[in-house]
N, C-alpha and C positions, 0 to 999 in steps of 0.2 A: 290193254295198248289201242283195240277195240273201240273201248269208252273213248281213250283219246282224240283219234282217230273222230270219234262220232260231233264228240266237240268240235274240233278244230275243221272242222270241211265246210260248213256252213262259210264261215271266216276264211278259207283259203277259194269257196266258190265265188267269195264275194268281192276278195283281191286280185281275181285270179284274170278279170278283164281290165281293169288298170294298170297290172303288171305287162299283159301284153300290148297295152297301148303304147306304154312306155318304153318298153323294149322296143314299139316299131319304130317313134319318135330316135328315139337312138341311135337306130341303125339309119333311119333315114338323114340325121346329121354326122354320123363319124363317116357313113359310104363314102360320098363327096370328099373330104376333108382326106382318108384313107387313100383313093383312090388318086386324086392330085399330088399326095406325098409324095405317090408310087411313082408315077407319071416324072415328077422331075427327077426324082432319085435314081429312073431308069436312062433320065436324057442324058444326065450331067457324068454315068459313069459307062454310057455310050461314047459321050462326047472324048473318054479320058482312054476307049479301048477296049474295056471290059464286056464280058459278056454277061449279059444281063439274062439270060434266063432263068439262071441260078438264083440269083437276085431279087428278081421280080418274083419269083417265087415264094423264099423268105418274107417277102412284102407282104404276101397274101396270108401268109401264114398269118403271121404278127398280126396284120389288122385283123382277122376272123377271131382272133386268140382274145383282143383288146375286144371287140364286138362284145363278148363273151365276156371278158372281166365286165361291162359297163352294165349286161343285163345281169350279173348276178348284184352287181351291187346296188342298183333299181331295186330287183326280189326282197334282198335282203334292209332296205330303206322303207320296202312299203311291206313287209312280215313285221318292221318296229313297229310304224306309225299304225298297224293295224293289232298292234302284241299278239303276232298268231306262231311266234316262233320264241 
């Protein structure tokens, strides 16, 4: 296992800045979209007389999970591109 980590570590170190950059870019793109969708849903539900506090919380959790999935997908693509795993 130590030998594997010794071999793979330079590739991971080289890819890490690209993973971070891609994750930051994905976050910057997805955050306004998720926020806008949550805001529109909040307004629609309020207009329908629904208490939106629970719904807004669920939307925030969903957007966080969506962002996590995007970051994982980007990380997997980078790993495949560089043959890390």
